[in-house]
A tleap script that builds the chain and sets N, CA, C and O, in Angstrom:
source leaprc.protein.ff14SB
mol = sequence {
  NMET THR ILE ILE PHE GLN LEU LEU LEU THR
  VAL PHE VAL LEU PHE SER PHE VAL LEU LEU
  VAL GLY VAL PRO VAL ALA TYR ALA SER PRO
  SER TYR TRP ASN GLN SER LYS PRO LEU LEU
  LEU ALA GLY SER VAL LEU TRP VAL LEU LEU
  ILE LEU ALA ILE GLY ALA LEU ASN SER PHE
  VAL CALA
}
set mol.1.N position { -149.627 67.869 -39.503 }
set mol.1.CA position { -148.122 67.311 -39.434 }
set mol.1.C position { -147.718 67.092 -40.888 }
set mol.1.O position { -146.548 66.995 -41.258 }
set mol.2.N position { -148.862 67.018 -41.733 }
set mol.2.CA position { -148.653 66.628 -43.345 }
set mol.2.C position { -148.425 67.881 -43.989 }
set mol.2.O position { -147.547 68.020 -44.840 }
set mol.3.N position { -149.181 68.797 -43.613 }
set mol.3.CA position { -148.830 70.116 -44.172 }
set mol.3.C position { -147.368 70.750 -44.087 }
set mol.3.O position { -146.652 71.219 -44.972 }
set mol.4.N position { -147.203 70.622 -42.919 }
set mol.4.CA position { -145.641 71.077 -42.493 }
set mol.4.C position { -144.797 70.402 -43.436 }
set mol.4.O position { -143.940 71.010 -44.077 }
set mol.5.N position { -145.074 68.756 -43.585 }
set mol.5.CA position { -144.194 68.013 -44.395 }
set mol.5.C position { -144.030 68.640 -45.631 }
set mol.5.O position { -142.972 68.791 -46.241 }
set mol.6.N position { -145.160 68.998 -45.961 }
set mol.6.CA position { -145.281 69.232 -47.763 }
set mol.6.C position { -144.675 70.507 -47.884 }
set mol.6.O position { -144.129 70.851 -48.933 }
set mol.7.N position { -144.744 71.348 -46.720 }
set mol.7.CA position { -144.189 72.633 -47.093 }
set mol.7.C position { -142.694 72.936 -47.109 }
set mol.7.O position { -142.065 73.730 -47.809 }
set mol.8.N position { -142.227 71.967 -46.006 }
set mol.8.CA position { -140.509 71.423 -45.866 }
set mol.8.C position { -140.228 71.133 -47.135 }
set mol.8.O position { -139.345 71.818 -47.651 }
set mol.9.N position { -140.894 70.046 -47.984 }
set mol.9.CA position { -140.203 69.324 -48.835 }
set mol.9.C position { -140.202 70.212 -49.948 }
set mol.9.O position { -139.197 70.147 -50.656 }
set mol.10.N position { -141.328 71.250 -50.365 }
set mol.10.CA position { -141.593 72.085 -51.324 }
set mol.10.C position { -140.329 73.125 -51.169 }
set mol.10.O position { -139.763 73.496 -52.198 }
set mol.11.N position { -139.889 73.593 -49.895 }
set mol.11.CA position { -138.801 74.587 -49.841 }
set mol.11.C position { -137.672 73.838 -49.996 }
set mol.11.O position { -136.729 74.544 -50.354 }
set mol.12.N position { -137.364 72.551 -49.852 }
set mol.12.CA position { -136.185 71.621 -49.743 }
set mol.12.C position { -136.190 71.675 -51.541 }
set mol.12.O position { -135.139 72.137 -51.986 }
set mol.13.N position { -136.928 71.384 -52.299 }
set mol.13.CA position { -137.121 71.430 -53.944 }
set mol.13.C position { -136.508 72.798 -54.442 }
set mol.13.O position { -135.503 72.857 -55.151 }
set mol.14.N position { -137.120 73.733 -54.058 }
set mol.14.CA position { -136.743 74.901 -54.467 }
set mol.14.C position { -135.446 75.531 -54.207 }
set mol.14.O position { -134.913 76.308 -55.000 }
set mol.15.N position { -134.851 75.111 -52.857 }
set mol.15.CA position { -133.738 75.587 -52.584 }
set mol.15.C position { -132.498 74.951 -53.389 }
set mol.15.O position { -131.413 75.441 -53.699 }
set mol.16.N position { -133.095 73.596 -53.627 }
set mol.16.CA position { -132.283 72.608 -54.534 }
set mol.16.C position { -131.966 73.314 -55.686 }
set mol.16.O position { -130.797 73.368 -56.067 }
set mol.17.N position { -133.017 73.952 -56.385 }
set mol.17.CA position { -133.032 74.499 -57.524 }
set mol.17.C position { -132.100 75.890 -57.548 }
set mol.17.O position { -131.456 76.263 -58.529 }
set mol.18.N position { -132.158 76.475 -56.448 }
set mol.18.CA position { -131.344 77.600 -56.472 }
set mol.18.C position { -129.860 77.411 -56.293 }
set mol.18.O position { -129.024 78.225 -56.684 }
set mol.19.N position { -129.549 76.106 -55.581 }
set mol.19.CA position { -128.187 75.844 -55.357 }
set mol.19.C position { -127.358 75.527 -56.730 }
set mol.19.O position { -126.238 75.826 -57.143 }
set mol.20.N position { -128.534 74.724 -57.265 }
set mol.20.CA position { -128.132 73.993 -58.746 }
set mol.20.C position { -127.825 75.092 -59.616 }
set mol.20.O position { -126.990 74.740 -60.449 }
set mol.21.N position { -128.262 76.571 -59.774 }
set mol.21.CA position { -127.774 77.442 -60.481 }
set mol.21.C position { -126.595 78.187 -59.683 }
set mol.21.O position { -125.568 78.535 -60.264 }
set mol.22.N position { -126.810 78.410 -58.307 }
set mol.22.CA position { -125.852 79.288 -57.796 }
set mol.22.C position { -124.295 78.828 -57.822 }
set mol.22.O position { -123.331 79.515 -58.160 }
set mol.23.N position { -124.307 77.410 -57.351 }
set mol.23.CA position { -123.079 76.806 -57.214 }
set mol.23.C position { -122.011 76.803 -58.205 }
set mol.23.O position { -120.826 77.010 -57.944 }
set mol.24.N position { -122.547 76.530 -59.477 }
set mol.24.CA position { -121.603 76.774 -60.584 }
set mol.24.C position { -121.250 77.934 -61.052 }
set mol.24.O position { -120.254 78.113 -61.752 }
set mol.25.N position { -122.166 78.939 -60.641 }
set mol.25.CA position { -121.978 80.498 -61.059 }
set mol.25.C position { -120.891 80.717 -60.029 }
set mol.25.O position { -119.805 81.115 -60.452 }
set mol.26.N position { -121.026 80.532 -58.869 }
set mol.26.CA position { -119.960 81.123 -57.849 }
set mol.26.C position { -118.583 80.031 -57.880 }
set mol.26.O position { -117.569 80.240 -57.215 }
set mol.27.N position { -118.775 78.824 -58.798 }
set mol.27.CA position { -117.284 78.550 -58.954 }
set mol.27.C position { -116.686 78.839 -60.373 }
set mol.27.O position { -115.553 78.589 -60.785 }
set mol.28.N position { -117.635 79.370 -60.948 }
set mol.28.CA position { -116.923 80.102 -62.285 }
set mol.28.C position { -116.491 81.510 -62.368 }
set mol.28.O position { -115.907 81.951 -63.358 }
set mol.29.N position { -116.775 82.205 -61.340 }
set mol.29.CA position { -116.427 83.292 -61.101 }
set mol.29.C position { -115.416 83.710 -59.808 }
set mol.29.O position { -115.689 84.079 -58.665 }
set mol.30.N position { -113.816 83.433 -60.667 }
set mol.30.CA position { -112.911 83.358 -59.462 }
set mol.30.C position { -112.891 84.946 -58.760 }
set mol.30.O position { -112.517 84.991 -57.588 }
set mol.31.N position { -113.170 85.884 -59.244 }
set mol.31.CA position { -113.023 86.964 -58.452 }
set mol.31.C position { -114.130 87.235 -57.026 }
set mol.31.O position { -113.943 87.975 -56.060 }
set mol.32.N position { -114.997 86.572 -57.255 }
set mol.32.CA position { -115.967 86.569 -56.288 }
set mol.32.C position { -115.947 85.283 -55.170 }
set mol.32.O position { -116.681 85.187 -54.186 }
set mol.33.N position { -114.983 84.404 -55.569 }
set mol.33.CA position { -114.674 83.509 -54.702 }
set mol.33.C position { -114.692 83.482 -53.320 }
set mol.33.O position { -115.269 82.588 -52.701 }
set mol.34.N position { -114.048 84.481 -52.740 }
set mol.34.CA position { -113.841 84.770 -51.419 }
set mol.34.C position { -115.221 85.014 -50.865 }
set mol.34.O position { -115.619 84.532 -49.805 }
set mol.35.N position { -115.960 85.841 -51.702 }
set mol.35.CA position { -117.036 86.151 -50.995 }
set mol.35.C position { -118.140 85.300 -51.015 }
set mol.35.O position { -119.200 85.555 -50.445 }
set mol.36.N position { -117.869 84.112 -51.775 }
set mol.36.CA position { -119.207 83.173 -52.338 }
set mol.36.C position { -118.830 82.104 -51.137 }
set mol.36.O position { -119.813 81.537 -50.660 }
set mol.37.N position { -117.463 81.725 -50.543 }
set mol.37.CA position { -117.269 80.566 -49.811 }
set mol.37.C position { -118.279 80.292 -48.821 }
set mol.37.O position { -118.988 79.291 -48.720 }
set mol.38.N position { -118.232 81.572 -47.934 }
set mol.38.CA position { -119.195 81.360 -46.855 }
set mol.38.C position { -120.855 81.179 -47.088 }
set mol.38.O position { -121.680 80.556 -46.420 }
set mol.39.N position { -121.000 81.975 -48.306 }
set mol.39.CA position { -122.283 81.496 -48.587 }
set mol.39.C position { -122.584 80.062 -48.974 }
set mol.39.O position { -123.603 79.475 -48.607 }
set mol.40.N position { -121.526 79.469 -49.828 }
set mol.40.CA position { -121.808 78.227 -50.162 }
set mol.40.C position { -121.829 77.290 -49.034 }
set mol.40.O position { -122.700 76.422 -48.978 }
set mol.41.N position { -121.043 77.392 -48.248 }
set mol.41.CA position { -120.750 76.871 -46.746 }
set mol.41.C position { -122.347 76.771 -46.013 }
set mol.41.O position { -122.777 75.697 -45.592 }
set mol.42.N position { -123.114 78.023 -45.939 }
set mol.42.CA position { -124.132 78.139 -45.260 }
set mol.42.C position { -125.305 77.416 -46.118 }
set mol.42.O position { -126.237 76.817 -45.582 }
set mol.43.N position { -125.162 77.530 -47.309 }
set mol.43.CA position { -126.289 76.974 -48.200 }
set mol.43.C position { -126.105 75.432 -47.999 }
set mol.43.O position { -127.111 74.729 -47.905 }
set mol.44.N position { -124.792 74.859 -47.928 }
set mol.44.CA position { -124.705 73.511 -48.028 }
set mol.44.C position { -125.228 73.020 -46.550 }
set mol.44.O position { -125.937 72.014 -46.527 }
set mol.45.N position { -124.965 73.569 -45.520 }
set mol.45.CA position { -125.289 73.456 -44.354 }
set mol.45.C position { -126.752 73.300 -44.190 }
set mol.45.O position { -127.267 72.322 -43.649 }
set mol.46.N position { -127.531 74.513 -44.782 }
set mol.46.CA position { -128.985 74.266 -44.700 }
set mol.46.C position { -129.791 73.207 -45.585 }
set mol.46.O position { -130.893 72.707 -45.358 }
set mol.47.N position { -128.919 73.012 -46.662 }
set mol.47.CA position { -129.422 71.569 -47.329 }
set mol.47.C position { -129.313 70.577 -46.517 }
set mol.47.O position { -130.301 69.865 -46.333 }
set mol.48.N position { -128.296 70.352 -45.963 }
set mol.48.CA position { -128.235 69.112 -45.166 }
set mol.48.C position { -129.124 68.773 -43.844 }
set mol.48.O position { -129.336 67.653 -43.379 }
set mol.49.N position { -129.682 70.281 -43.260 }
set mol.49.CA position { -130.384 70.353 -42.274 }
set mol.49.C position { -131.611 69.987 -42.682 }
set mol.49.O position { -132.266 69.172 -42.032 }
set mol.50.N position { -132.166 70.668 -44.053 }
set mol.50.CA position { -133.312 70.198 -44.533 }
set mol.50.C position { -133.522 68.812 -44.752 }
set mol.50.O position { -134.572 68.349 -44.306 }
set mol.51.N position { -132.744 68.058 -45.344 }
set mol.51.CA position { -132.705 66.596 -45.497 }
set mol.51.C position { -133.115 66.126 -44.268 }
set mol.51.O position { -134.169 65.513 -44.104 }
set mol.52.N position { -132.109 66.462 -43.158 }
set mol.52.CA position { -132.630 65.614 -41.831 }
set mol.52.C position { -134.122 66.125 -41.331 }
set mol.52.O position { -134.912 65.260 -40.952 }
set mol.53.N position { -134.394 67.072 -41.325 }
set mol.53.CA position { -135.660 67.621 -40.973 }
set mol.53.C position { -136.635 66.891 -41.663 }
set mol.53.O position { -137.606 66.509 -41.010 }
set mol.54.N position { -136.561 66.588 -43.001 }
set mol.54.CA position { -137.705 66.130 -44.011 }
set mol.54.C position { -137.376 64.302 -43.616 }
set mol.54.O position { -138.219 63.448 -43.891 }
set mol.55.N position { -136.366 64.042 -43.115 }
set mol.55.CA position { -136.610 62.311 -42.732 }
set mol.55.C position { -137.076 62.250 -41.601 }
set mol.55.O position { -137.529 61.161 -41.247 }
set mol.56.N position { -137.118 63.344 -40.707 }
set mol.56.CA position { -137.459 63.168 -39.320 }
set mol.56.C position { -138.824 63.190 -39.486 }
set mol.56.O position { -139.432 62.262 -38.951 }
set mol.57.N position { -139.464 64.012 -40.090 }
set mol.57.CA position { -140.915 64.462 -40.112 }
set mol.57.C position { -141.299 63.282 -41.185 }
set mol.57.O position { -142.523 63.162 -41.231 }
set mol.58.N position { -140.735 62.532 -41.909 }
set mol.58.CA position { -141.302 61.668 -42.781 }
set mol.58.C position { -141.577 60.285 -41.647 }
set mol.58.O position { -142.416 59.444 -41.969 }
set mol.59.N position { -141.141 60.204 -40.898 }
set mol.59.CA position { -141.258 59.104 -39.911 }
set mol.59.C position { -142.983 59.293 -39.049 }
set mol.59.O position { -143.750 58.388 -38.721 }
set mol.60.N position { -143.138 60.659 -38.895 }
set mol.60.CA position { -144.304 61.028 -38.225 }
set mol.60.C position { -145.420 60.837 -39.354 }
set mol.60.O position { -146.526 60.333 -39.160 }
set mol.61.N position { -144.977 61.284 -40.457 }
set mol.61.CA position { -146.224 61.490 -41.670 }
set mol.61.C position { -146.620 59.950 -42.089 }
set mol.61.O position { -147.804 59.672 -42.283 }
set mol.62.N position { -145.819 59.180 -42.191 }
set mol.62.CA position { -145.960 57.689 -42.828 }
set mol.62.C position { -146.631 56.765 -41.861 }
set mol.62.O position { -146.827 55.588 -42.166 }
savepdb mol mol.pdb
quit
């Protein structure tokens, strides 16, 4: 269970770095805004789901 938690936490950190770079780029390019909107929404939902999954797994690890 600890390995799954650590892997999920690593995925969360890496995905957060991707969003940290990708979101400002998507907002800065108005020509691609309509194409970026669904991708930003999906990325945000995935980020929240990762937070919830890490929180749930933390109760089993701790």
